[in-house]
C-alpha positions as CSV (number, residue, x, y, z in Angstrom):
1,M,10.3,-3.8,-20.7
2,G,10.9,0.0,-20.5
3,K,9.7,2.4,-17.9
4,I,6.7,3.5,-19.9
5,E,5.5,0.0,-20.5
6,D,6.0,-0.8,-16.7
7,L,3.8,2.3,-15.8
8,K,1.1,1.2,-18.3
9,K,1.1,-2.3,-16.8
10,K,0.9,-0.9,-13.3
11,E,-2.0,1.4,-14.3
12,E,-3.9,-1.5,-15.9
13,L,-3.3,-3.7,-12.8
14,M,-4.7,-0.9,-10.6
15,L,-7.8,-0.5,-12.7
16,D,-8.3,-4.3,-12.8
17,L,-8.0,-4.6,-9.0
18,D,-10.0,-1.3,-8.5
19,I,-7.4,0.1,-6.1
20,K,-6.4,3.7,-5.3
21,F,-3.4,5.2,-3.6
22,E,-4.1,7.3,-0.6
23,N,-2.2,8.3,2.6
24,D,0.9,6.3,1.6
25,A,-1.0,3.1,1.1
26,Y,-3.3,1.4,-1.4
27,Y,-7.0,0.7,-0.9
28,K,-9.5,-1.5,-2.7
29,D,-13.1,-0.7,-3.3
30,Y,-15.1,-3.5,-1.9
31,C,-18.9,-3.1,-2.3
32,G,-18.6,0.6,-2.0
33,E,-16.4,0.4,1.1
34,K,-12.7,1.2,1.4
35,D,-10.7,-2.0,2.1
36,G,-7.1,-1.7,3.3
37,P,-4.5,-0.4,3.8
38,Y,-2.3,-2.4,1.5
39,C,1.5,-1.9,1.4
40,S,2.6,0.5,-1.3
41,C,6.2,-0.9,-1.3
42,C,5.1,-4.5,-2.0
43,F,2.6,-3.4,-4.7
44,D,4.9,-0.9,-6.4
45,F,7.9,-3.3,-6.5
46,N,6.3,-6.7,-6.6
47,D,2.7,-6.2,-7.8
48,K,1.5,-7.9,-4.5
49,L,-1.3,-6.6,-2.4
50,V,-0.2,-7.2,1.2
51,R,-2.6,-6.1,3.9
52,M,-0.9,-3.9,6.5
53,H,-1.4,-4.7,10.2
54,E,-2.3,-2.2,12.9
55,I,0.4,-1.3,15.4
56,C,1.2,1.4,17.9
57,E,4.9,2.1,17.7
58,N,7.4,5.0,18.2
59,D,10.8,4.9,16.7
60,A,14.1,6.5,17.9
61,K,13.2,9.8,16.4
62,N,9.8,9.7,18.2
63,N,7.8,9.2,14.9
64,I,4.6,7.3,15.5
65,Y,3.4,4.6,13.2
66,N,0.1,2.8,13.2
67,Y,0.5,0.3,10.4
68,I,3.2,-2.2,9.4
69,C,3.6,-4.5,6.4
70,P,4.1,-8.1,7.6
71,K,6.2,-8.9,4.5
72,C,8.6,-6.0,4.0
73,K,8.2,-4.2,7.4
74,T,7.3,-0.8,5.8
75,K,5.6,1.4,8.5
76,I,3.2,4.2,7.9
77,L,1.0,6.6,9.8
78,I,-2.6,7.0,8.7
79,E,-4.5,9.7,10.5
């Protein structure tokens, strides 16, 4: 499959699941409420919605993260 077909497939999956990308993560609409965050790395590369877990962590460069993916360990900050 080419890149254009992959993008179309991804867009269709996002519409089917009713998810939107915001603040470096995906969110589902659940009865009018925002549900998430879900890992963008896992969804973008593997089409898997993996719920991120809350953390409070600083790295060596003093960046603060408040969510981590339990699968791929991607960390994000959502303010």
